[in-house]
Wavefront OBJ file of the C-alpha trace (Angstrom):
o trace
v -33.890 -35.815 15.334
v -35.413 -32.224 13.813
v -33.120 -30.043 15.025
v -31.780 -27.911 12.897
v -28.166 -27.182 13.332
v -27.115 -23.567 12.504
v -24.859 -23.037 9.836
v -22.369 -20.730 10.603
v -20.712 -18.129 8.595
v -16.854 -18.185 8.927
v -14.964 -15.428 6.949
v -11.241 -16.213 6.792
v -8.981 -13.476 6.448
v -6.084 -13.918 3.961
v -3.149 -15.079 5.854
v -5.584 -17.665 7.369
v -6.500 -19.147 3.693
v -2.886 -19.243 2.757
v -1.768 -21.064 6.244
v -4.653 -23.656 5.402
v -3.472 -24.174 1.816
v 0.245 -24.072 2.819
v -0.657 -27.194 5.518
v -2.924 -29.030 2.843
v 0.157 -28.953 0.306
v 2.461 -29.744 3.114
v 4.554 -27.052 2.889
v 7.252 -26.828 6.019
v 5.466 -25.062 9.048
v 7.232 -22.437 11.563
v 7.236 -24.115 15.048
v 5.126 -20.861 16.321
v 2.739 -19.276 14.189
v -0.355 -17.509 15.315
v -2.212 -17.761 12.351
v -2.069 -21.351 12.762
v -3.289 -21.313 16.182
v -6.115 -19.211 15.233
v -7.459 -21.885 12.906
v -6.810 -24.399 15.569
v -8.892 -22.706 17.972
v -11.832 -22.591 14.818
v -10.944 -26.311 14.919
v -9.806 -26.435 11.503
v -6.332 -27.741 11.787
v -5.136 -30.196 14.325
v -1.059 -31.578 14.919
v -0.286 -35.005 14.661
v 2.964 -35.222 16.465
v 5.131 -33.032 13.964
v 2.967 -33.013 11.015
v 0.148 -30.409 11.034
v -3.177 -31.630 9.478
v -6.844 -30.504 7.641
v -9.858 -31.861 10.322
v -12.865 -32.536 7.521
v -14.106 -29.016 8.242
v -10.986 -27.525 7.268
v -11.053 -29.508 4.286
v -14.359 -28.174 3.670
v -13.529 -24.521 4.399
v -10.636 -24.605 2.397
v -12.595 -26.138 -0.632
v -15.553 -23.636 -0.217
v -12.963 -20.615 0.220
v -11.008 -21.707 -3.025
v -14.529 -20.790 -4.760
v -14.050 -17.596 -6.455
v -17.719 -16.702 -6.705
v -17.946 -17.681 -3.229
v -15.625 -14.439 -2.087
v -14.258 -16.222 0.917
v -17.216 -16.690 3.096
v -18.914 -20.182 3.900
v -20.896 -22.470 5.734
v -19.875 -24.883 8.386
l 1 2 3 4 5 6 7 8 9 10 11 12 13 14 15 16 17 18 19 20 21 22 23 24 25 26 27 28 29 30 31 32 33 34 35 36 37 38 39 40 41 42 43 44 45 46 47 48 49 50 51 52 53 54 55 56 57 58 59 60 61 62 63 64 65 66 67 68 69 70 71 72 73 74 75 76
């Protein structure tokens, strides 16, 4: 297994970052949220019953985007 997985650079918009942070802080969620739906398609967020949770990839992304020197871009 020598094949390397290419690092994909994701750049989230401010509302997407705020949504991710809100989910990680367990803020109450609206039933419909287009920004959250975008995060679901990116595979950063999953719905667990009535609650929403970050995937391991979402947590990594949130940690990377909270780094000020990173300027919002990060590898997945």
